[in-house]
Every structure is written in C-alpha cells, then in structure tokens.
N, C-alpha and C positions, 0 to 999 in steps of 0.2 A: 577571381571571385570564388571564395571558399564554398564548396558544396556540402552542406550538412543535410540531415534528414528532413528538416523543416523546409529548406529549399527544394529538395527532391519532390516533396508533395506539391509544392507550388508550381513547379515546372510541368508535372503531369497534369495538374488542373489547368494551367494556361493551354497546354496542347489540346486538352479535351474541349475547352471552351471555344478555341479557334475553329476546331473541326465542326463543332455544333453550329457555330455561326455561319461557316461556309455552306452548311446544309440547309439551314433555315433561312438564310439571307439576312438575318439580324446579327450582324457582326459584333464581336466582343471587343471592347476597348479597355484601357487601363482603368477608367473609373468604374465601369460595370463589373470587371473581374475583382477589383479591389474591394468594392462593396460586398460582393457575395462571399469572398474569401476572408473578409474582415482583416485586411492589411491596408497599408497606404498604397496610393497610386504609384508612388515612387518605387515602392518594392517591386510592383508588377513590371514597371518600366525597366528596372535594373535586371530583372529575370529575363525579359525579352531581349535586352542587349546581350546577356549572357548566352541565350540560346542562339543568337545570330553569330557571335564571335567565337564561341567555344564549341557549339554543337552544329554549326553550319546550317542552322534552320533557315530556310527561305521564307522568312516572315516580312510581309509587306504591309503598308497601311493604306486603306482605301478611304481617301478624304471624303468622298460623296457618301459613302455608307458609315463613315466614321467608326472603322473597326479593322481589325487585323485579319490577314488571311495568308495561306501558304500559296506561293506562286507555283510550287510543285505539289500537286495533290497527293502523290504517292510518298512524300517525305514521311519518315517515322523517326522515332527516338530510340534507336536500337540500344544505345549505351545506357538507357534508363530501364531496360527491360529487367524484371525480377527474375532472379535465378531460383532453382528449387529449394535452396535453403531459405531464401526470403519468404517464399510461399509457405514453407513448412513452419517458420516462425509465426506467420500470420495466423495459421490454423491453430497453433498452440495458444496464441493470444486470445483468440476467440473462445477457446475452452476455458482458459484461466478467467476470462471475464465473467463467466458464469458463477464463479465463487462469490461475486459480490451481488448476486441476483436479488437478495433480500434486503439490500441496503439502499438508501436514497441516492448514493452515487451511481448505481448501476445505469440508470437512464442516461446520465451525462456521459459515462464511459462508452455506452452504446453509440451515442451520437458521434463520439470521437472516432470509434472504430468504423462506423459507417462513412465517415468523412475520408478516412484512409482508403476504405474499400472503393469508394466512388471515384477516388483520384487515380486509380490504377489505369494503366493505358487499356484501350478497347481490345488491343490485339492479344491481351493476356487473358486466357480463359483457365479457370481453376475448377477442378473437380476433386475436392479433397475428402470425398466420401470415405476413403480408406483410413483416414485419421480416426474417424469415429470408431472403427473397429480395432485399431492398432495402438491408440494413445488415449489415456484417461487422466483427468485431473480430479482427484478426490477432494471435494470441498471440506473446509473445517466447519464444525458445527458452530454457528455464530448467532449472536444475539440480534434481536430486531431493533431498529432505530426508528424514531418518529421523524418523518421528512421535514416537519416545520422546525424541530430542534436542531437537526443537522443544518439546515439553511441558516438559521440564526447564529449558531455557533461559527459556521464558516464565514459568515459576514463579519462577526466580531474579530476573527483571526485576520481577515483581509484588511480591515480598516483600523485595527487596534483599538477597539471599542469595549468597554467593560460590559459584562453580561450580568443580568440577574436571573439565577436559576433556581428551580425548585428540585432539590436533590434528595434521593432516598438512599439511605445506607443499606448495605446488604442485610437482609433479614428484617429490615425496619417496615413498619406499617405506614408511618406518616413521614412526609417530606420536610425538609427544612430550607429556608430561603438563604441563598448565598450570593454575594457579589464576587464575581471572578474575572480577572484579567486573563483572557485566553492567550497562551504562548505557543502551544503546539498540539497537534493531533497525531496520535500513533496507533497502528493497529497491531494487536498482539493476540495470537491464539483465538481468533474468532471474535475479538471484541475490540471496538474502537475506544481509546481513552483520550480525555481532554486533560492537558497539563497547563496549569495556570496558577496565577497568584490568588489565593483565597483570602479576601479582606477579613473574614471572620476569625480565620486562624492565624493570619499575618505570616503566611508561609506558602511555598509553592506546593500544590496539592495535586494528585492524580485523580481524576473523576471518571468513572465508567460512563460512557455516553448512553448506554442503555437505561441507566438509572436517573438520567435527567429527565424530569417529567414535563417541565416547560422551561423555555428560555426567552428572555426579553433583552433586546438590545438597548443599552443606555447610551446617553449622549456623551458620557464621560470618556475622554481618550487617555491612553496610557502608552508608555514606552517600554519595551522589552529590555530588561537589564543587559548590559554588555557581557556580563560574565555568565548569563544563562546558557547552559549546555544541554540541548535536547537529547544528545546521545546518552547522557547519563540516565535519561528516563526511558530510553527506547533501544537499548542494545549493549550498553557498557557494563551492565550489571545483570545478575541472573534474575529474569523476570521483568515485570512492568513497574513494580513498586519500588520506591526509593526511600532511604532513611538518612539521617544526618551522619551517622558513623559508619565506618567501613570495618567489616570482620573478615577474617580468613576462614574459608570453609574447607574442611577436609573430609572426604567420604571414601571409604573402602568398598570395592564391588568384588564379589565372589568370581571365581574362575569362569563359571558358566555365562556370566554377564560381561566379562571383560571384552569380548569382540564387539559387542554393541556399543559399549562405552568408548572404545578406542576409535571406532569409525565415524564419530560425529564431533562437532565442535559445540560444546555445551555453554562455553563462555569464551569471550574473546581473550581473556588473560589466563586461561586455564593452564594447569601443569599437570601432566600424567606420568605416573611412575609405575612400571610393571613390577609386581612383587614375586617372591620366590614361589608363593603358594599358587601362582598362575592367576591370581587376581590383579586388580589395578587399583591405584590410589589416585584420585583426582582432587585437585585444590584450586580454588579460585576466590577472589574477593567478592563480597556481597554487601549491599546496603540495606537489605531487608531479608529476613529469613523465612517469611510465610510461604513463599512459593518454592523456596529450596526444601522446606519440610514436606510439602506435597510431592515433590519430585522424588525425594528419598523414599517416602512411604510407598510410592507406585512401584518400586522395585521389590518390595516385600522383603523377605529374610536375606536376599542376596546383596543388601546394601546396609552399611553400618557407618554412622556418623562418628568421626574422630574428633572433630572440632567444629565450632566452638562449643563449650560445655552447655551454654543456654540451648543450643540446638539439639544436643544430646539429650538434655532433660526433656525438652518439648517432644521430641520423637518417642521417647520412653513413655511419657504420659499419654500420648495419642494411642500408642499401641496398647498400654494397660487399660485405657478406657474402652477401646474396641473390644478387647478380649473379655472385659467384664460384661459388656452388652451382649456378646455371643453367649456367654455362660448363662446369664439371666434368660436369655431367649431359649436356650437349650432346656433349662429347668422347666420352663413353662410348657414345652412341648412334651416333656417326659412326665410331667405331673399328672 
C-alpha cells in the first residue's frame, strides 16, 4: 500500500485515537474514526491492516468494547517520527499562513494546519521559538475581501454555476451588474483575481475579487471550455492581465541593474543577453502591456524599452506627463 502524505496523517490519527480509547475505556472503531476524520470506514480499515502488516503494530479488536487497542502498551511508531527538517517545514508553513490573515480563507487554512498539528505523535515535542528570531516571512500588501463574496464565488467554482456580480471598475464610483461563469481563481501580488466568461462582453475576463461588491449564485449551470488554459492567465505571461494578441517585449537595463535582472526569472519564456556596455537586454512575449509598463517605470532611468513601439510611446508619454506635473508643482512652490 503506497504511503503518501495523506495516509501518513491518517496513520498518526489512528494511533492517537487508539491510545485515547485505551486510556478512557471508550475504544475507537472504524466507524467512529471515519466519522471524525471525514473518510470512509473502509479507508480506516485498510490503514489498520497496513499498520498490522507493514508496521508490525500489535492492534487487536475488543468485541465487547467494540473498539481497537494495542496488546503491547509500549508500542510506538518510530518509522513515522518527524525529523528536524519536517518540523522546520511546519514552522515555516505556520509563518507563511499569516500572509493570508486578512482573507476569508485564513480561518479554513488554520483549521487544516491545526488538523495536521493535532495528528502529530504525542512523543514529538516541538519548541520552535528559535524560528521566530531566525526566520521571517514578509507578507505582501494585500486587498481585503468580503467573506460572503468569497464563499459565493467559491461555490460557483465548485459547482460550475453562473454568478451574478456587482463589479466596480478601477476608479469607478458605481458598480455594474455582470453575469459571469467562474473558471479559475488566481492570487497575484496581494490580490485575488477571478477568471471567467463574462456574458456582457462575450469574452473571458479577469475580475479583481476586491472590486466585487456582491455575488449571487444562479441556478444556471455551465461547462468550462476544453481549450481553456488557466496558465495563460496566471503565469505564462507577464502579469495577471491577458489580451487577444501576443507581442514581443524587449527592454535594456543599465549596468548597475544587470545583476538584479539576471538573478530572477521575470517570465517563463524570457531570453537574456549580456551587452558589451555591461547592461543586459531581456525579451519575452506578453499579451498585455499595462503591467509591463509599470514594471519598466519602476526601474527609473536604468531601463529603456526597445520594443514594441506602442510600449515605447506609452512609457514616453507617462514620463513626460510625470515631468510636467513636477514642473507645475515646482513653479507653484517658487511662486
């Protein structure tokens, strides 16, 4: 029987419940353990057979008390002990969990983490206080989500049901009603985005979850198209937004920025070329230029767009507008 992580947690759970039953006199059986762990009784029975045959667990069944017990009270599961790296991973996971503290999924993630924690063998004692001083996870600044919107959207994703949402565009004051078939959820730079078919625009659209003011689950069912590729909207292009056409982006970075550009992967299909002046040229395909422009501007004078021309023009206009604003502000100060 293959031992995966899910089975490992069940084995630890079964071991703990058997020992608790032996202490309390109310022994655990397949039905009680299955109900508590939310699996089938057959799964628990298979795990018990595995413990007996593969782990030499001296498990017996008491017909009168209708439950399992160890015939050898000192029996332990040494092969299932967690090593130092396992404990370290758990400590890191708990810290990473805090990144989602302001989102509706935090409570559910906490429950999952507690379930893992409670399944650890009693003989394992952890004092990971040193991790607090030696390791930090800096959370991204993130938008706040309405729990009821999250739950409704999640239900639509799970059951393939159309949603009616009230959506507010960036900078807009009023929201508009949209009917959306939810296909996929993706988290990107502190924001959750819903990707789905918009009946109003007759196209697949990306919606920021924080700008969905209300969501209603409709009775209408839908099927996700076979050619829908969520990777196109969550990692195969630069940024979260996608367009119908693909363009090749080329950006030159000055010598002082080259080490930072070279040490990261900015796009899965990127190409990097070192230049004689010490700089570096990066090129990659993109379906939308909005986030590419913001990225280029964040490097200041150390980055220059080489292609496409529409991005060159857009960056030039943005810089000219910013410079004009600074000039006007300066004249008001000196007037």
